[in-house]
C-alpha positions in Angstrom: 19.8 -12.5 29.4 19.7 -8.7 29.2 23.3 -8.6 28.0 22.6 -11.1 25.3 19.5 -9.2 24.1 21.6 -6.0 24.1 24.3 -7.7 21.9 21.7 -8.9 19.5 20.1 -5.5 19.4 23.4 -3.8 18.7 24.7 -6.1 16.1 21.4 -6.3 14.2 21.1 -2.5 14.3 24.6 -2.1 12.8 24.0 -4.7 10.1 20.6 -3.5 9.1 21.1 0.2 9.7 21.9 1.3 6.2 19.0 -0.6 4.6 16.5 0.7 7.2 17.8 4.3 6.6 17.1 3.9 2.9 13.7 2.5 3.5 12.8 5.2 6.0 14.0 8.1 3.9 12.3 6.9 0.7 9.1 6.3 2.7 9.2 9.9 3.9 9.4 11.1 0.3 6.6 8.7 -0.8 4.2 10.1 1.8 4.2 13.4 -0.2 4.7 11.9 -3.7 1.4 13.3 -5.0 2.2 16.8 -3.7 5.6 16.6 -5.1 4.2 15.6 -8.5 1.7 18.5 -8.4 4.5 21.0 -7.6 7.2 19.7 -10.0 5.0 18.6 -13.0 1.6 20.3 -12.8 1.2 20.4 -16.6 1.3 16.6 -16.6 -0.6 15.5 -13.6 -3.2 18.2 -13.2 -6.3 18.5 -15.5 -6.9 21.8 -17.2 -10.7 21.2 -17.4 -13.0 22.3 -14.6 -13.7 19.8 -11.8 -17.4 19.8 -12.4 -17.0 19.1 -16.2 -18.7 15.8 -17.1 -16.5 12.8 -17.8 -16.3 11.3 -21.3 -17.2 7.7 -21.6 -14.3 5.4 -20.5 -14.4 3.5 -23.8 -14.0 6.7 -25.7 -11.0 7.8 -23.6 -9.3 4.4 -24.1 -9.9 4.5 -27.8 -8.4 8.0 -28.0 -5.3 6.9 -26.2 -4.8 3.9 -28.4 -5.4 6.0 -31.5 -2.8 8.6 -30.4 -0.3 5.8 -29.6 -1.1 2.9 -31.9 1.9 0.8 -30.8 0.4 0.5 -27.3 -2.8 -0.9 -25.8 -4.5 0.1 -22.6 -4.3 -2.5 -19.8 -5.8 -0.6 -16.9 -7.4 2.8 -16.0 -7.1 4.7 -12.8 -10.0 7.2 -12.2 -10.0 10.2 -10.0 -13.4 11.6 -9.1 -13.8 15.2 -8.1 -10.1 15.8 -7.9 -7.8 18.1 -9.9 -5.7 15.1 -11.0 -5.9 13.6 -14.4 -6.8 10.0 -14.8 -3.9 7.5 -15.3 -3.9 5.1 -18.2 -1.6 2.0 -17.9 -0.4 0.8 -21.3 1.9 -1.8 -22.6 3.6 -2.1 -26.1 2.2 -4.7 -28.4 5.7 -6.1 -28.7 6.4 -6.4 -25.0 3.4 -6.9 -22.8 5.6 -7.2 -19.7 6.7 -3.6 -19.9 4.2 -1.1 -18.3 4.0 2.6 -19.1 1.6 5.3 -18.0 -0.2 8.3 -19.5 -2.1 11.1 -17.8 -5.4 11.9 -19.4 -7.9 14.6 -18.8 -11.2 12.7 -18.2 -13.4 15.6 -19.5 -11.6 16.4 -22.7 -9.4 13.3 -23.5 -6.3 15.5 -23.6 -3.1 13.4 -23.1 -0.3 15.1 -21.3 2.6 13.5 -23.1 4.1 10.3 -24.5 4.0 7.0 -22.5 6.5 7.0 -19.6 7.9 3.8 -18.1 6.8 3.3 -14.5 10.4 3.1 -13.2 11.3 6.4 -15.0 8.8 8.4 -13.0 9.8 9.9 -9.6 7.2 7.8 -7.9 8.3 4.6 -9.6 11.9 5.2 -8.8 11.3 5.7 -5.1 8.9 2.8 -5.0 11.4 0.5 -6.6 14.1 1.6 -4.1 11.8 1.5 -1.2 10.4 -2.0 -1.8 13.1 -3.9 -3.7 16.4 -1.9 -3.8 16.2 -2.3 -7.6 16.7 -6.0 -7.1 13.2 -7.4 -8.0 12.2 -10.4 -6.0 15.6 -10.7 -4.3 15.1 -7.1 -3.1 11.6 -7.9 -1.9 13.0 -10.7 0.2 15.8 -8.4 1.6 13.3 -5.6 2.5 11.0 -8.2 4.1 13.8 -9.4 6.3 14.8 -5.9 7.2 11.2 -5.1 8.1 11.1 -8.1 10.4 14.4 -7.0 11.8 13.0 -3.6 12.4 10.2 -5.0 14.5 12.7 -7.0 16.5 14.8 -3.9 17.1 11.8 -2.0 18.2 10.6 -4.6 20.7 14.1 -5.3 22.1 14.7 -1.6 22.4 11.5 -1.2 24.4 12.7 -4.1 26.7 16.2 -2.7 27.2 15.1 0.9 27.8 11.7 0.4 29.5 12.9 2.4 32.5 13.6 5.4 30.3 9.8 6.2 30.2 10.4 8.1 33.5 12.6 10.6 31.8 11.7 10.2 28.2 12.2 13.9 27.2 15.6 14.2 28.9 18.4 15.1 26.5 21.7 15.7 28.4 23.4 17.5 25.5 25.6 19.7 27.7 27.4 16.8 29.4 28.9 14.5 26.7 28.3 13.0 23.3 27.9 9.6 24.8 25.1 10.6 27.1 23.4 12.8 24.5 23.6 9.9 21.9 22.1 7.5 24.5 19.3 9.9 25.4 18.5 10.7 21.8 18.5 7.0 20.8 16.1 6.1 23.6 13.8 9.1 23.1 13.5 8.6 19.3 13.0 4.9 19.7 10.3 5.2 22.3 8.5 8.1 20.5 8.5 6.3 17.2 7.8 2.8 18.5 4.1 2.7 17.4 5.1 3.8 13.9 8.0 1.4 13.7 5.9 -1.6 14.6 3.1 -0.5 12.3 5.3 0.3 9.2 7.5 -2.7 9.8 4.6 -5.1 10.1 2.6 -3.8 7.1 5.7 -3.6 4.9 6.8 -7.1 5.9 3.3 -8.5 5.3 3.1 -7.1 1.8 6.5 -8.3 0.7 6.1 -11.8 2.2 2.6 -12.1 0.8 3.8 -11.1 -2.7 6.7 -13.5 -2.6 4.5 -16.3 -1.4 2.0 -15.7 -4.2 4.8 -15.7 -6.8 6.2 -19.0 -5.4 2.8 -20.7 -5.3 2.0 -19.9 -8.9 3.8 -21.1 -12.0 4.8 -18.3 -14.3 5.8 -18.6 -17.9 9.2 -17.3 -18.8 8.0 -15.2 -21.8 4.4 -14.4 -21.0 2.7 -12.5 -23.8 -0.7 -11.0 -23.4 -3.0 -9.9 -26.2 -6.0 -7.6 -26.1 -9.5 -9.0 -26.1 -11.2 -7.6 -29.1 -14.6 -6.9 -27.4 -13.1 -5.3 -24.3 -14.6 -1.8 -25.1 -18.0 -3.0 -26.2 -19.6 -3.1 -22.8 -17.1 -1.3 -20.7 -19.3 1.8 -20.1 -22.0 -0.4 -18.5 -19.7 -1.3 -15.6 -20.1 1.8 -13.5 -23.9 1.4 -13.5 -23.7 -2.3 -12.7 -21.3 -1.6 -9.8 -23.7 1.2 -8.6 -26.6 -1.3 -8.7 -24.6 -3.8 -6.8 -23.4 -1.4 -4.1 -25.1 2.0 -4.2 -22.7 4.8 -3.8 -19.7 2.7 -5.0 -16.6 4.7 -6.1 -15.4 3.1 -9.4 -11.7 3.8 -9.0 -9.8 1.3 -11.1 -10.5 -1.2 -13.9 -8.2 -3.8 -15.3 -9.3 -4.7 -18.9 -9.8 -8.2 -20.2 -7.2 -9.9 -22.4 -7.6 -12.7 -24.9 -6.1 -15.0 -22.2 -8.2 -13.7 -19.3 -11.6 -12.4 -20.4 -12.7 -10.6 -17.2 -13.0 -7.0 -16.1 -11.4 -6.5 -12.7 -13.0 -3.5 -11.0 -11.6 -2.1 -7.7 -13.1 0.7 -5.7 -14.5 2.0 -2.5 -17.9 1.4 -0.9 -19.6 4.4 0.8 -18.4 4.0 4.3 -17.4 6.8 6.6 -14.2 5.1 7.8 -10.8 6.7 7.6 -8.9 3.4 7.4 -10.3 2.2 4.1 -8.3 1.9 0.9 -9.5 3.2 -2.5 -9.4 -0.4 -3.8 -10.7 -2.6 -1.0 -14.1 -3.6 -2.6 -13.8 -5.6 -5.9 -16.0 -6.9 -8.6 -15.0 -9.3 -11.4 -17.2 -9.3 -14.5 -17.3 -11.7 -17.3 -16.2 -9.7 -20.4 -19.0 -11.0 -22.6 -22.0 -11.4 -20.4 -21.0 -9.0 -17.5 -22.0 -11.6 -15.0 -20.3 -11.1 -11.7 -17.8 -13.9 -11.1 -16.5 -12.6 -7.8 -17.3 -9.9 -5.4 -15.8 -8.6 -2.1 -17.5 -5.9 -0.1 -15.0 -4.9 2.5 -17.8 -3.8 4.8 -19.0 -7.4 5.1 -15.7 -9.2 4.6 -13.9 -11.1 7.4 -12.0 -9.3 10.1 -8.6 -10.1 8.5 -9.6 -8.8 5.1 -10.7 -5.6 6.7 -7.4 -5.3 8.6 -5.4 -5.9 5.4 -7.4 -3.3 3.6 -6.5 -0.8 6.3 -2.8 -1.5 5.7 -2.6 0.9 2.8 -3.8 4.1 4.5 -2.0 3.1 7.7 1.3 2.5 5.9 1.2 5.7 3.8 -0.4 7.9 6.3 -2.7 9.7 3.9 -5.9 9.2 5.9 -5.7 12.3 8.0 -4.7 15.0 5.5 -1.6 17.1 6.1 -1.3 16.3 9.8 -1.0 12.5 9.3 1.3 13.0 6.4 3.7 15.1 8.5 3.7 12.6 11.3 4.4 9.7 8.9 7.1 11.7 7.2 8.8 12.3 10.5 8.4 8.6 11.4 10.4 7.8 8.2 13.3 9.8 9.6 13.4 7.7 12.8 15.5 4.8 11.4 18.1 7.3 10.3 18.3 8.9 13.7 18.3 5.5 15.5 21.0 4.2 13.3 23.2 7.2 13.7 22.8 7.5 17.5 23.0 3.7 17.9 26.3 3.6 16.0 27.7 6.5 18.1 26.8 4.6 21.3 28.4 1.4 20.0 31.7 3.1 18.9 31.9 5.1 22.1 31.5 2.0 24.2 34.1 0.2 22.2 36.5 3.1 22.8 35.8 3.3 26.5 36.2 -0.4 27.0 39.2 -1.1 29.4 42.1 -3.1 28.0 42.1 -6.7 29.0 44.0 -7.4 32.2 47.5 -9.0 31.7 47.9 -12.3 33.4 50.1 -12.2 36.5 53.6 -13.7 36.0 53.9 -17.2 37.4 55.4 -17.3 40.9 58.0 -19.8 41.7 56.8 -22.8 43.7 57.9 -22.7 47.3 60.8 -24.9 48.1 59.9 -27.9 50.3 62.0 -28.9 53.2 63.5 -31.8 51.3 64.4 -29.7 48.3 66.0 -27.0 50.5 68.1 -29.5 52.3 66.7 -28.6 55.7 
């Protein structure tokens, strides 16, 4: 049984190694994507206005964006409260509502940092596409989901195979031979990163599988065209107060604007709860665009246990809940698949080289002569 598990562990690691390395390395970069954007493009992502400057009405900001870029219309708006980052406006061209672009807007002045940029042309979008889909859309989602499940299997089988290694988990025999050093490194990295591997593998697999299941369960038109709802800005500025009335202290973080085909405001934000594992978008309100009646609400504080767990996936997967310390730990965890793949490949090739040649069969011996055959 142990030998069969070791064979499965080895072959799966060799087959999935490259994909897991790419997922791990891109994940390490994505942990610091906001910090990288601040450092590389501060004039685009950082607001020049003071943090305590009052925000302009959201309807006015959207109208300013559409006036500056008349060939686009705003589909969604991401708000940052009390941060040095600009707001993000998500826009699509009138001629192609399936293509999404983004703009960075100062919420206090309405200053727009530049022309619309396609999501996949940003550093963050490029890494996200590679991390989740390998640039292969839904096929890539399926592949990364399979790899994530395989990563969980590799972690659990590695724990079973090397469970005795806990006694000497920090031993690295680097002065003896490459084979022993590779083996010790593989076991040490695998055991040290095991909680991260299981956590990141499970959350990543869940997101991709859930997304694919939703796509398969709903019929989608081949050429879906969305048009703007004409009255979408008329009562937009009433939403923050209505959300505050519904849930005092509610952080209004994102709004998806109504279309002519779907006349609802979709508001996502965070209820005032001192909990490190809560996403910025876990509590949602859906408003009728004309009457502003609430058609749906989900308060993560009173939601079911599974809804609360799924909401915690975002901070747990990206590691941004504990400041710089958690980011560094999650970044290092993203390097683990690369070290495991490299050390595991070295172990496999070294074992193949040291395997003794198969024994040659002994030459057939002549049958002994019987008394009758020998003439005795």
